[in-house]
C-alpha positions in Angstrom: -152.3 -27.3 70.0 -155.5 -25.6 71.1 -155.1 -23.1 68.3 -154.5 -26.0 65.8 -157.6 -27.7 67.1 -159.6 -24.5 66.8 -158.7 -24.0 63.1 -159.1 -27.7 62.3 -162.5 -27.8 63.9 -163.6 -24.6 62.2 -162.5 -26.1 58.9 -164.3 -29.4 59.1 -166.9 -29.0 61.9 -167.7 -25.2 61.7 -170.9 -25.4 63.8 -168.8 -26.4 66.8 -167.1 -23.0 66.8 -169.2 -20.6 64.6 -172.6 -22.0 65.6 -173.8 -22.1 61.9 -176.8 -24.5 61.9 -176.6 -25.0 58.1 -173.2 -26.7 58.4 -174.0 -29.5 60.9 -172.4 -32.9 60.1 -173.2 -34.7 63.4 -176.0 -34.4 65.9 -173.8 -33.4 68.8 -172.4 -30.3 67.1 -175.4 -28.1 67.8 -175.1 -28.4 71.6 -171.4 -29.3 72.1 -170.1 -26.0 70.7 -171.9 -23.9 73.4 -170.7 -26.0 76.4 -167.4 -26.2 78.2 -166.6 -29.0 75.8 -165.1 -26.3 73.5 -162.2 -25.9 75.9 -160.5 -28.6 73.8 -160.3 -26.1 70.9 -160.4 -22.8 72.8 -157.7 -21.1 70.6 -158.4 -17.6 71.8 -158.0 -18.8 75.4 -154.6 -20.2 74.5 -153.6 -16.9 72.8 -154.5 -15.1 76.0 -152.3 -17.5 78.0 -149.5 -16.7 75.4 -149.8 -13.0 76.1 -149.6 -13.6 79.9 -146.5 -15.7 79.4 -145.0 -13.1 77.2 -145.3 -10.5 80.0 -143.9 -13.0 82.5 -141.0 -14.2 80.4 -139.9 -10.8 79.0 -139.6 -9.3 82.4 -137.8 -12.3 84.1 -134.3 -11.3 83.0 -134.7 -7.7 84.3 -136.2 -8.7 87.7 -133.3 -11.2 88.2 -130.5 -8.9 87.2 -132.0 -5.5 87.9 -130.0 -4.3 84.8 -131.6 -1.9 82.2 -129.2 -3.2 79.6 -131.4 -6.4 79.5 -134.4 -4.2 78.5 -132.4 -2.4 75.9 -131.1 -5.6 74.3 -134.5 -7.3 74.3 -136.3 -4.2 72.9 -133.7 -3.8 70.1 -134.1 -7.5 69.0 -137.8 -8.0 69.5 -139.1 -6.8 66.1 -136.6 -9.0 64.2 -137.2 -12.0 66.5 -140.9 -12.0 65.7 -140.7 -10.9 62.1 -138.2 -13.3 60.6 -140.2 -16.5 61.3 -143.4 -14.7 60.2 -141.8 -13.6 57.0 -140.5 -17.1 56.1 -144.0 -18.5 56.7 -145.5 -15.9 54.4 -142.9 -16.8 51.7 -143.9 -20.4 51.9 -147.6 -19.4 51.6 -146.7 -17.2 48.6 -145.2 -20.1 46.7 -148.0 -22.4 47.5 -150.5 -19.8 46.3 -148.4 -19.2 43.1 -148.4 -22.9 42.2 -152.1 -23.4 43.1 -151.5 -25.7 46.1 -154.1 -24.3 48.4 -157.3 -26.5 48.3 -159.5 -24.6 50.8 -161.8 -23.3 48.0 -162.5 -26.9 46.9 -163.0 -28.2 50.4 -165.5 -25.5 51.4 -168.2 -27.1 49.2 -167.7 -30.4 51.2 -167.3 -29.0 54.7 -169.8 -26.1 54.3 -167.4 -23.9 56.3 -168.6 -20.8 54.6 -167.2 -17.6 56.1 -164.0 -19.3 57.0 -162.5 -21.6 54.4 -163.6 -19.4 51.5 -161.9 -16.3 53.0 -158.4 -17.7 52.7 -156.0 -17.1 49.8 -158.4 -15.4 47.5 -155.8 -12.8 46.3 -153.4 -13.1 43.4 -149.8 -13.8 44.5 -147.8 -10.6 44.8 -144.3 -11.0 46.2 -143.6 -7.3 46.8 -146.8 -6.8 48.7 -146.3 -10.0 50.7 -142.9 -8.6 51.9 -144.6 -5.3 52.9 -147.4 -7.1 54.7 -145.2 -9.4 56.7 -142.7 -6.7 57.7 -144.9 -3.6 58.1 -148.6 -3.7 57.4 -149.0 -6.6 59.9 -147.9 -4.4 62.8 -149.9 -1.4 61.6 -153.2 -3.1 60.7 -153.0 -6.5 62.6 -153.8 -8.5 59.4 -151.7 -10.6 57.1 -153.5 -12.3 54.2 -150.6 -14.7 53.6 -150.7 -16.0 57.2 -153.9 -14.9 59.0 -152.8 -16.2 62.4 -150.0 -13.7 62.5 -152.5 -11.0 63.6 -151.4 -11.8 67.2 -147.9 -10.5 66.3 -149.2 -6.9 66.3 -150.4 -7.4 69.9 -147.2 -9.2 70.8 -144.9 -6.5 69.5 -146.6 -3.5 71.1 -147.3 -5.5 74.2 -143.6 -6.3 74.4 -142.7 -2.7 74.2 -145.3 -2.0 76.9 -143.4 -4.4 79.1 -140.0 -2.9 78.2 -141.2 0.6 78.8 -142.8 -0.2 82.1 -139.6 -1.9 83.4 -137.4 0.9 82.2 -139.5 3.6 83.9 -140.9 1.8 86.9 -138.9 -1.4 87.4 -137.1 0.0 90.4 -140.0 2.2 91.7 -140.9 1.1 95.2 -144.6 1.6 94.6 -144.8 0.1 91.1 -147.6 -2.1 92.1 -149.9 1.0 92.0 -148.8 1.4 88.3 -149.7 -2.2 87.7 -153.2 -1.6 89.0 -153.6 1.5 86.9 -152.5 -0.2 83.7 -154.7 -3.2 84.5 -157.7 -0.9 84.7 -156.7 0.8 81.4 -156.3 -2.5 79.5 -159.1 -4.4 81.3 -161.1 -4.9 78.2 -158.3 -6.1 75.9 -155.4 -8.4 75.3 -152.7 -6.0 76.7 -154.0 -6.9 80.2 -152.0 -10.1 79.8 -148.7 -8.4 79.5 -149.4 -6.2 82.6 -150.5 -9.0 84.8 -147.8 -11.3 83.4 -145.2 -8.8 84.6 -147.0 -8.7 88.0 -146.9 -12.4 88.4 -143.2 -12.5 87.6 -142.5 -9.6 89.9 -144.3 -11.3 92.8 -142.5 -14.6 92.1 -138.9 -13.2 91.9 -139.0 -10.3 94.3 -141.6 -11.4 96.8 -141.1 -15.2 96.6 -144.8 -15.7 96.2 -146.3 -18.2 96.3 -143.8 -19.8 98.6 -142.4 -23.3 98.5 -143.5 -24.2 102.0 -145.9 -27.0 103.0 -149.2 -26.8 101.3 -152.3 -27.5 103.4 -155.4 -29.2 102.2 -157.3 -25.8 102.0 -154.4 -24.4 99.9 -154.7 -27.3 97.4 -158.4 -27.0 97.4 -158.2 -23.3 96.6 -155.7 -24.0 93.8 -158.0 -26.7 92.3 -161.1 -24.4 92.5 -159.0 -21.5 90.9 -157.9 -23.8 88.1 -161.3 -25.2 87.4 -162.9 -21.7 87.3 -160.1 -20.4 85.1 -160.7 -23.2 82.6 -164.4 -22.7 82.8 -164.0 -19.0 81.8 -161.6 -20.1 79.1 -164.3 -22.3 77.6 -166.6 -19.3 76.9 -168.0 -20.1 73.4 -167.7 -17.9 70.3 -171.2 -18.8 69.1 -173.9 -16.4 70.2 -176.3 -19.0 71.6 -174.7 -19.8 75.0 -175.8 -21.9 78.0 -177.3 -20.2 81.1 -174.1 -20.9 83.0 -172.3 -18.3 80.9 -174.9 -15.6 81.4 -173.2 -13.9 84.4 -170.1 -13.5 82.3 -172.1 -11.9 79.5 -173.7 -9.5 82.0 -170.4 -8.5 83.6 -168.6 -8.0 80.3 -171.6 -6.0 79.0 -171.5 -3.7 82.0 -167.8 -3.1 81.4 -168.4 -2.6 77.6 -166.1 -5.5 76.8 -166.3 -8.4 74.5 -167.5 -11.4 76.6 -165.4 -13.7 74.5 -162.1 -11.9 75.0 -162.9 -10.7 78.6 -163.8 -14.2 79.8 -160.7 -15.7 78.2 -158.4 -13.1 79.6 -159.6 -13.5 83.2 -159.7 -17.3 82.8 -156.1 -17.3 81.5 -155.0 -15.3 84.5 -156.6 -17.6 87.0 -155.2 -20.6 85.2 -151.7 -19.3 85.3 -152.1 -18.3 89.0 -153.2 -21.8 89.8 -150.2 -23.2 88.0 -147.9 -20.9 90.0 -149.4 -22.4 93.1 -149.1 -26.0 92.0 -145.9 -27.9 92.0 -147.7 -31.0 90.6 -148.9 -29.1 87.5 -145.5 -27.5 87.0 -143.9 -31.0 87.2 -146.3 -32.2 84.4 -145.6 -29.2 82.3 -141.8 -29.8 82.7 -142.0 -33.3 81.2 -140.0 -33.9 78.0 -143.0 -34.2 75.6 -144.6 -31.0 76.9 -141.3 -29.2 76.9 -140.7 -30.3 73.3 -144.1 -28.9 72.2 -143.2 -25.7 74.0 -140.0 -25.4 72.1 -141.7 -25.8 68.7 -144.9 -23.9 69.7 -144.1 -20.7 67.7 -143.3 -22.8 64.6 -146.5 -24.9 65.0 -148.5 -21.7 65.4 -147.0 -20.0 62.3 -147.3 -22.9 59.9 -150.4 -24.9 60.9 -153.0 -22.8 59.0 -150.9 -23.0 55.8 -150.7 -26.8 56.2 -154.5 -27.1 56.9 -155.4 -25.0 53.9 -153.1 -27.0 51.6 -152.4 -30.5 52.7 -155.4 -31.1 55.0 -157.9 -29.8 52.6 -156.4 -31.7 49.7 -156.2 -35.0 51.6 -159.8 -34.6 52.8 -161.1 -33.9 49.4 -159.5 -37.2 48.2 -160.6 -39.3 51.2 -164.2 -38.2 51.2 -164.6 -40.0 47.8 -164.1 -43.4 49.6 -164.9 -42.8 53.3 -167.6 -41.4 55.5 -167.3 -37.8 56.5 -166.1 -38.5 60.1 -163.6 -41.1 59.0 -162.2 -38.8 56.3 -161.8 -36.0 58.9 -160.2 -38.3 61.5 -157.6 -39.7 59.0 -157.0 -36.1 57.8 -156.4 -34.9 61.3 -154.0 -37.7 62.2 -152.1 -37.2 58.9 -152.0 -33.5 59.5 -150.4 -34.0 63.0 -147.9 -36.5 61.6 -146.8 -33.9 59.1 -147.2 -30.8 61.2 -145.0 -31.8 64.2 -141.9 -32.9 62.2 -142.4 -29.9 59.9 -142.6 -27.5 62.8 -139.5 -29.0 64.4 -137.6 -28.5 61.1 -139.0 -25.0 61.0 -137.7 -24.4 64.5 -134.2 -25.8 63.6 -133.9 -23.9 60.3 -135.9 -20.6 61.0 -137.1 -19.9 64.5 -134.0 -21.0 66.4 -131.5 -19.4 64.0 -133.5 -16.2 64.1 -133.0 -16.0 67.9 -129.3 -16.6 67.5 -129.0 -14.2 64.6 -130.7 -11.3 66.5 -128.5 -11.9 69.6 -125.3 -12.0 67.6 -126.2 -9.0 65.4 -127.1 -6.9 68.5 -123.9 -7.9 70.4 -121.8 -7.1 67.3 -123.4 -3.6 67.0 -122.9 -2.9 70.7 -119.3 -4.2 70.6 -118.5 -1.9 67.6 -120.1 1.0 69.4 -117.9 0.4 72.5 -114.8 0.0 70.3 -115.6 3.3 68.5 -116.1 5.2 71.8 -112.9 3.7 73.2 -111.0 4.9 70.1 -112.4 8.4 70.4 -111.5 8.5 74.1 -108.0 7.3 73.3 -107.6 9.9 70.5 
């Protein structure tokens, strides 16, 4: 939902994220976008959390079972598990583009979101190239014109194989924590740090029982609260170049490390946030409630479809409403209508595309393995 907010804000209030002074629609935009207020739409921070969770979740099965077949199964299915939902979203975008149902070019003259809205869907529809882009070029170049948010799938795929490779080679190594440290230093300036430290958190939780479930003292809770607040503060580091003085130390540290302050701050903030959640049963309880669990279930579907919906439905609806309402009122109604459409659509996408893709890849892999075993058994019997 943070990513959804980021792209919606960049579409209708670009100054909040991009810092473009010429696109101001309200007095508060100039200052709010460079303050911790932008945590509400800190999409890159949310992506960093996603990468940490990937490292954590992808290694859970192995650390529980200590069986390399878990790694082999997951690695064999990973490309198809990621690509099938991406491909379907690109097919949807292709047909919308073919029938002229994207309205971002029209909306850019109203929102003044130049450099964002006018960069989407400028190409002529090409079904063959769309297939190539969604299945190959995306993972080579990290860009997909038919669904721009899919750039993270390149990091996700190669990060997943980083996890599988580490577990296969060092999962049983007594001193693997030294390897964690070395890899963390190697990937300190990029997104792959999330996969390494995500594995480490999972390893500590399952094999070391840390943090424990014993009584939590006042100092323990205070430390957790401070960790969470600092993590969220780092996660609020703005994209705009004009930053508040409170962010200056982050800029200085990242510059010394030759890292992007935007990415570096979000990666460290995401780690501290997840570490605080690991220490807090109260936060875990909240994140386990049915509404939050439901959003978690459809999160991949929301992620893959929301930009397509914003560039089509949202931009069209706004261009109609602005004729009758004030700018802010038109944006508010557009936002509410977008959510009312996006959540059911994402659930439908989950039921028809994302969920079946998981089942399909599991069944296909199990069938291939079963045939291989039957073939070897026949050869042995012969």
